C-alpha positions in Angstrom: 0.0 0.0 0.0 2.9 2.4 0.9 6.5 2.0 -0.2 9.1 4.5 0.9 12.7 4.3 -0.2 15.7 6.5 0.6 13.6 9.2 2.2 15.5 12.3 3.5 13.6 15.1 5.1 15.2 18.3 6.4 13.7 21.2 8.3 16.1 24.2 8.2 19.5 22.8 8.9 18.2 19.8 10.8 18.0 16.3 9.3 14.7 14.7 10.4 14.9 11.5 8.3 17.9 10.0 6.6 17.8 7.2 4.0 14.6 5.9 5.5 12.8 2.9 4.1 9.3 1.7 4.9 6.7 -0.8 3.6 3.1 -0.9 4.6 1.2 -4.0 3.6 -2.5 -4.4 2.9 -4.8 -4.9 5.8 -2.2 -4.4 8.5 -1.9 -1.9 11.3 1.6 -0.4 11.5 2.3 1.6 14.7 5.0 4.3 14.4 6.7 5.3 17.6 9.7 7.4 18.6 10.9 10.0 21.0 9.3 13.5 21.1 10.6 15.4 18.1 11.9 12.3 16.3 9.8 13.2 13.3 6.8 10.8 13.5 4.1 13.3 12.4 6.5 14.8 9.9 6.8 11.3 8.3 3.0 11.0 8.1 2.7 14.4 6.6 5.4 13.7 4.1 3.8 10.4 2.9 0.4 12.1 2.3 2.0 15.0 0.5 1.6 17.8 3.0 5.4 18.2 3.2 7.9 17.7 0.5 10.9 15.4 1.1 14.4 16.5 0.4 15.0 13.3 -1.6 13.8 9.8 -1.9 10.6 8.2 -3.3 7.1 7.7 -1.8 4.7 5.3 -3.6 1.1 4.9 -2.4 -1.0 2.4 -4.3 1.9 1.9 -6.6 2.1 5.6 -7.7 4.8 8.1 -6.9 3.0 10.7 -4.8 5.5 13.5 -5.5 5.2 13.0 -9.3 1.5 13.9 -9.2 0.2 17.3 -10.3 -2.0 19.4 -8.0 -5.2 18.2 -9.6 -4.1 14.6 -9.7 -3.0 14.8 -6.0 -6.3 16.1 -4.9 -8.2 13.3 -6.6 -5.6 10.7 -5.4 -5.9 12.0 -1.8 -9.6 10.9 -1.8 -8.3 7.3 -1.6 -7.0 7.7 1.9 -8.4 9.2 5.1 -6.5 11.1 7.8 -7.3 11.7 11.5 -5.1 14.4 12.8 -4.5 15.1 16.5 -7.7 16.1 18.4 -9.7 15.6 15.2 -8.7 18.9 13.6 -12.3 19.7 13.0 -13.5 23.0 11.5 -14.7 24.8 14.6 -17.4 26.8 12.8 -19.0 23.7 11.3 -21.2 21.1 13.0 -20.1 17.4 13.0 -22.3 16.6 10.1 -21.0 19.6 8.1 -17.4 18.5 8.9 -18.2 15.0 7.5 -19.7 16.7 4.4 -16.5 18.6 3.6 -14.7 15.8 1.7 -18.0 14.7 0.0 -18.5 18.2 -1.3 -14.9 18.5 -2.5 -14.6 15.2 -4.3 -18.1 14.1 -5.3 -21.3 15.6 -6.9 -24.1 14.3 -4.7 -27.5 15.4 -3.7 -28.1 16.9 -0.3 -30.3 14.0 0.6 -27.6 11.5 -0.2 -25.0 13.4 1.7 -27.3 13.5 4.7 -27.6 9.7 4.5 -23.8 9.2 4.2 -23.2 11.5 7.1 -25.6 9.6 9.3 -24.0 6.3 8.4 -20.5 7.5 9.1 -21.4 9.1 12.4 -23.1 5.9 13.6 -20.1 3.9 12.3 -17.7 5.6 14.7 -20.1 5.2 17.7 -21.4 8.7 18.1 -25.0 9.4 19.0 -27.1 10.8 16.2 -27.6 14.1 18.1 -23.9 14.7 17.8 -24.4 15.5 14.1 -25.9 18.9 15.1 -23.2 19.8 17.6 -20.1 22.0 17.1 -16.6 20.7 18.1 -16.6 23.0 21.2 -19.7 21.1 22.5 -17.9 17.7 22.3 -15.6 15.9 24.6 -12.1 15.1 23.4 -13.0 11.5 22.7 -16.1 12.6 20.7 -14.0 15.0 18.7 -11.7 12.2 17.7 -14.6 10.1 16.7 -16.1 12.9 14.6 -12.7 13.4 12.9 -12.6 9.7 12.2 -16.1 9.9 10.7 -14.8 12.6 8.3 -11.7 10.5 7.5 -14.0 7.6 6.5 -16.4 9.7 4.5 -15.1 8.7 1.1 -14.6 5.0 2.1 -10.8 5.0 1.9 -8.7 1.8 1.8 -5.9 3.5 3.7 -6.2 5.3 7.0 -3.6 7.6 8.6 -3.9 8.2 12.4 -1.8 10.8 14.2 -1.8 10.2 18.0 -5.4 8.9 18.0 -5.5 8.2 21.8 -3.5 11.3 22.9 -5.3 13.1 25.7 -7.9 10.4 26.3 -8.3 8.6 29.7 -7.4 4.9 29.7 -11.1 3.7 29.3 -11.8 6.0 26.4 -8.4 5.1 24.8 -9.2 1.4 25.1 -12.6 2.0 23.5 -11.0 3.9 20.6 -8.5 1.1 20.1 -11.3 -1.4 19.9 -13.1 0.8 17.4 -10.1 1.1 15.1 -9.6 -2.7 15.3 -13.3 -3.4 14.5 -13.3 -0.9 11.6 -10.1 -2.3 10.2 -11.6 -5.8 10.1 -15.1 -4.7 8.9 -13.9 -2.3 6.2 -10.7 -4.0 5.2 -8.6 -1.0 6.1 -4.8 -0.6 6.1 -3.7 1.6 9.0 -0.6 3.8 9.5 -0.8 4.9 13.1 1.6 7.4 14.8 1.3 6.9 18.5 3.2 7.0 21.8 0.7 4.7 23.5 2.1 1.2 24.4 -1.4 -0.1 25.1 -2.6 0.9 21.6 0.4 -0.9 20.1 -0.3 -4.0 22.0 -4.0 -3.9 21.2 -4.1 -3.3 17.5 -0.6 -3.0 15.8 0.5 -5.9 13.6 4.0 -4.4 13.3 5.8 -1.5 15.0 8.2 1.0 13.3 10.5 2.8 15.7 11.9 6.1 14.5 15.3 6.4 16.0 18.6 8.0 14.7 16.6 9.4 11.7 15.7 5.9 10.5 13.1 3.2 11.1 13.6 -0.1 12.9 10.6 -2.4 12.2 9.4 -5.5 13.9 7.0 -7.0 16.5 7.1 -5.8 20.0 9.1 -8.8 21.2 11.5 -8.5 18.3 12.2 -4.8 19.0 12.6 -5.5 22.7 15.8 -7.4 21.7 17.3 -4.3 20.1 20.2 -2.8 22.0 19.4 0.9 21.2 19.0 2.6 24.6 15.8 4.4 23.7 14.2 1.2 22.3 15.3 -0.7 25.4 13.8 1.9 27.7 10.6 2.0 25.8 9.9 -1.7 25.4 11.7 -3.2 28.4 10.6 -0.8 31.2 7.6 -1.7 33.4 5.0 -0.3 31.0 6.7 -2.0 28.1 6.7 -5.4 29.8 3.1 -5.0 30.7 2.2 -4.1 27.1 4.1 -7.1 25.7 2.2 -9.4 28.0 -1.0 -7.7 26.9 0.0 -8.3 23.3 0.7 -11.9 23.9 -2.7 -12.4 25.5 -4.4 -10.6 22.6 -2.6 -12.8 20.1 -3.8 -15.9 21.9 -7.4 -14.6 21.9 -7.2 -14.0 18.1 -5.9 -17.5 17.5 -8.6 -19.0 19.6 -11.2 -16.9 17.6 -9.8 -18.3 14.4 -10.1 -21.8 15.7 -13.7 -21.5 16.7 
């Protein structure tokens, strides 16, 4: 779904990514982690074309994103959905109006059909129907994220980008959001690129984990990365919270296998 080769990204005189390679495969959840300021969100923005790389290639669905013209890029972008931190909703629009934005930009639909699509997407992410008429300022943090997710899913994308989806949520709300992403991934056949710092989210839904360290990515399962000798990776995956998350991941894997058997 996504193929990155030799990516270099600079901001001012600082090198953010150097000779970075990445593969994202269909129907997987790839969790991307790293220290604050390591360039996780910059990587997401670069892949979706909001930031230009210094060098390297980025292919999404087999096409070079940076070789597309402005009109082609706008149309191409309809094939993926993005949930930015805190939902990034338009504050002057209701939830339903926010979900309508990509529909209006990309499609020519009747008002009645857009109303129906909005209702489906809002229900799909677990929001009550009366949320459609509310403004972002009237929603809790968790509800804003769900509203942003409804907008990201408006055009039925195959590829979903999530930027810190559980940031700022309490543990219960974060766990519920993880379960929602997992269920949507299975039901809709989504491929998910998820920037996060949340070990519990990684354990709950990530198939593989990419650690951004020293300007490059190290990719593997949680247990594989725990064997890496890099000091930051060791501290992240082998500390008390990391050990608990790895145990949680092992238990979740057993449950999935048991489900397949039944």
